[in-house]
C-alpha positions in Angstrom: 166.6 -67.2 110.6 166.9 -70.8 111.3 169.3 -73.3 109.8 166.3 -75.2 108.4 165.8 -72.5 105.8 169.2 -73.2 104.2 169.4 -75.7 101.2 172.5 -77.4 100.2 172.6 -78.0 96.4 175.1 -78.8 93.6 177.1 -75.8 92.3 176.1 -75.0 88.7 176.5 -71.9 86.4 173.4 -70.3 87.8 175.2 -69.8 91.1 178.4 -68.1 89.7 177.2 -64.5 90.2 176.2 -65.2 93.8 179.7 -66.9 94.3 181.4 -63.8 93.1 179.5 -61.6 95.6 180.2 -63.9 98.4 184.0 -63.8 97.6 183.9 -60.1 97.4 182.4 -60.0 100.9 185.5 -61.8 102.3 187.9 -59.7 100.3 188.9 -62.3 97.7 189.8 -61.1 94.1 188.0 -63.9 92.2 186.3 -62.8 89.0 183.4 -64.7 87.5 185.8 -66.3 85.1 188.0 -67.6 88.1 184.9 -69.2 89.7 183.9 -70.7 86.3 187.3 -72.3 85.8 187.1 -73.9 89.2 183.6 -75.2 88.5 184.8 -76.8 85.3 187.3 -78.9 87.2 185.4 -79.4 90.5 182.4 -81.0 92.4 180.9 -77.9 93.9 178.2 -77.2 96.6 176.4 -74.1 97.5 174.2 -73.1 100.5 171.1 -71.3 99.4 168.8 -69.1 101.5 166.0 -68.8 98.9 167.9 -67.8 95.8 170.9 -66.1 97.6 174.1 -67.9 97.7 175.2 -67.9 101.5 178.0 -70.5 101.3 180.2 -72.4 98.9 182.6 -75.3 99.0 184.4 -77.2 96.1 186.4 -80.4 95.8 188.8 -80.6 92.8 189.8 -84.2 92.1 193.2 -84.9 90.6 193.2 -88.5 89.5 191.8 -91.2 91.7 194.2 -90.6 94.7 194.1 -86.9 95.5 191.9 -83.8 95.5 192.0 -80.2 96.8 189.2 -78.6 98.9 188.8 -75.0 98.1 186.5 -72.0 98.1 185.0 -72.7 101.5 183.1 -69.5 102.3 180.1 -68.7 104.5 178.5 -65.3 104.5 179.3 -63.3 107.8 175.7 -63.3 109.1 175.4 -67.2 108.8 178.7 -68.0 110.6 178.5 -70.0 113.9 175.5 -72.0 112.9 177.4 -75.1 111.6 177.0 -74.2 107.9 180.7 -74.4 107.3 180.9 -78.0 108.7 177.9 -79.0 106.7 179.6 -77.8 103.5 182.8 -79.6 104.4 180.8 -82.8 105.1 179.5 -82.6 101.6 182.9 -82.1 100.0 184.6 -84.8 102.2 181.8 -87.3 101.3 182.6 -86.5 97.6 186.4 -87.0 98.3 185.9 -90.4 99.5 189.2 -92.1 100.4 191.4 -89.6 98.3 194.0 -87.6 100.0 192.6 -84.1 100.6 194.6 -81.0 100.4 193.6 -77.4 101.2 195.0 -74.0 102.2 193.4 -72.8 105.4 192.8 -69.3 106.6 193.3 -68.5 110.3 189.4 -68.5 110.7 189.0 -71.9 109.1 192.0 -73.7 110.7 190.1 -74.8 113.9 187.2 -76.5 111.8 189.7 -78.2 109.5 191.7 -79.6 112.4 188.5 -81.0 113.9 187.8 -82.8 110.6 191.2 -84.5 110.5 193.3 -82.2 108.6 197.0 -81.6 109.7 199.1 -78.6 108.8 202.0 -79.3 106.7 203.6 -75.9 105.7 203.0 -72.2 105.1 201.9 -70.6 101.9 202.9 -66.9 101.3 201.2 -64.6 98.8 203.2 -61.9 97.0 201.7 -59.4 94.7 202.2 -55.9 93.1 203.6 -54.2 90.1 207.2 -55.2 89.8 210.0 -52.8 88.9 211.4 -53.3 85.4 214.1 -56.0 85.5 216.4 -57.9 83.1 215.8 -61.6 82.7 218.3 -63.4 85.0 221.6 -64.3 83.6 220.9 -67.9 84.0 218.8 -67.5 80.8 222.0 -67.1 78.8 223.0 -70.7 79.6 219.6 -72.3 79.3 217.0 -72.5 76.4 214.1 -70.5 77.9 210.9 -69.4 75.9 207.2 -69.5 75.1 205.8 -72.9 74.1 202.6 -74.1 72.6 200.5 -77.3 72.7 203.3 -79.3 71.4 205.1 -79.0 74.9 202.0 -80.3 76.9 203.3 -83.8 77.4 206.6 -82.5 78.8 204.9 -80.0 81.1 202.4 -82.7 82.3 205.3 -85.0 83.1 207.2 -82.3 85.0 204.0 -81.3 86.9 203.4 -85.1 87.9 207.0 -85.4 89.0 206.6 -82.2 91.2 203.2 -82.9 92.7 202.7 -86.6 92.6 199.2 -86.4 91.2 197.6 -86.2 87.8 196.8 -82.6 87.0 196.4 -82.7 83.3 192.8 -81.3 83.2 194.0 -78.2 85.2 197.0 -77.9 83.0 194.9 -77.9 79.8 192.8 -75.1 81.2 195.8 -73.1 82.2 197.3 -73.4 78.6 193.9 -72.2 77.2 193.5 -69.3 79.7 197.2 -68.1 79.6 200.6 -68.7 78.4 203.4 -71.3 79.2 207.1 -71.0 79.3 209.5 -73.9 79.4 213.1 -74.1 80.5 215.3 -76.6 78.7 218.8 -77.8 79.2 220.6 -79.8 76.5 217.3 -80.2 74.7 215.5 -81.6 77.7 212.6 -79.8 79.5 213.6 -79.3 83.1 211.1 -76.7 84.3 207.9 -74.7 83.3 205.9 -71.8 84.4 202.4 -70.4 83.6 201.0 -66.8 83.3 197.3 -66.2 83.3 194.6 -63.6 84.2 193.3 -63.9 87.7 191.8 -61.5 90.2 193.1 -58.0 90.0 195.7 -58.8 87.3 197.7 -61.9 86.5 199.1 -64.8 88.4 202.5 -66.4 87.9 202.0 -70.2 88.7 202.4 -73.0 88.7 206.3 -72.8 88.6 208.0 -76.1 88.5 211.8 -76.5 88.5 214.5 -78.4 90.2 216.4 -75.6 91.7 215.6 -72.1 93.1 217.8 -70.6 90.4 215.8 -72.2 87.7 212.5 -71.0 89.3 213.8 -67.5 89.6 214.9 -67.6 85.8 211.4 -68.7 84.8 209.7 -66.1 87.0 212.1 -63.3 85.8 211.2 -64.2 82.1 207.4 -63.8 83.0 207.9 -60.6 85.0 210.0 -59.0 82.1 207.2 -60.0 79.7 204.6 -58.0 81.5 205.9 -54.6 82.2 203.6 -52.5 84.3 201.2 -55.4 85.1 199.9 -56.3 88.5 201.2 -59.8 89.2 200.7 -62.3 92.0 202.7 -65.3 93.2 201.7 -67.8 95.8 204.7 -69.9 97.1 205.4 -72.6 99.7 209.2 -71.9 99.0 209.1 -68.6 100.8 212.3 -69.0 102.7 214.0 -69.0 99.3 211.6 -66.9 97.1 210.1 -64.3 99.4 213.2 -62.0 99.8 213.7 -62.2 96.0 210.1 -61.5 95.2 209.9 -58.6 97.6 213.1 -57.0 96.2 211.4 -56.9 92.8 208.2 -55.2 94.0 206.0 -58.2 94.7 205.4 -57.6 98.4 204.1 -60.2 100.9 200.4 -59.8 101.7 199.7 -62.8 103.9 199.0 -66.3 102.9 197.7 -69.5 104.5 198.4 -72.8 106.0 198.6 -75.9 103.8 196.9 -78.9 105.3 196.2 -82.5 104.3 193.8 -85.4 105.3 194.1 -89.0 104.5 197.7 -88.5 103.6 199.1 -91.3 101.5 202.7 -90.6 102.6 203.9 -91.1 99.1 206.4 -88.5 98.1 206.5 -87.1 94.6 209.3 -88.8 92.6 211.3 -85.5 92.1 213.7 -83.9 91.3 211.2 -81.3 90.0 209.3 -79.6 92.7 206.7 -76.8 92.9 208.0 -73.3 93.5 204.7 -71.4 92.9 201.1 -72.6 92.9 198.4 -72.3 90.2 196.4 -70.9 93.1 195.8 -71.4 96.8 192.7 -73.2 95.8 194.3 -75.6 93.4 197.8 -76.0 94.6 
């Protein structure tokens, strides 16, 4: 069937069920709710063959300067016909002059390089049902606990410090969909982490802190709060965290390559930094 039979249209709620089927085809765990959350935050595009969704791509803007490109999928029987490039053209046009970030699969890497993306670092995915564990001893020295909406300004400030972009719409959705824990020292918020339903179970992320010890304390708190649950963590700090996660039963199952285009070169102000992602789609 020829490429001329494919229509590229804006992604709306009527395409969610087709997107779920497409993600299942490529082995992604996304539920309808996960797609719906992305759509709430994003400018989405779908490729249609009649009424069937045969391709997707989304652009999620964070402020005026940055965005992530995500959920770029083409059904197997349509690959090699330029459909992935056509979808990427739509999202890059929507991106404009913003810095674009994405996490590439091995299959997608050549296309993204041709479109001007450069690899920056590796993302590793860990998942499983962790063995029971006590919360790290660091908790004894630091105030660590669940928080509500009153802590949103402190969480948003830490996230901006770590990522260098305004992710408040994402953070609001995460607080609605899951729970937040904040780490404090001398009454000051110095780190936070989120736990929410995703895919096969729950995802821990984002995790923002200044040191690996702080990040491990946050994650230990969340792991201890969910005995027997299937948990997932995506991290760019794998040199520090992968051995620790694996020892706790969250085994490495692959990952991706983080890439950027139109890089601003402006580093986040620090000292807070991201130790785990909200998702590979959203960073």
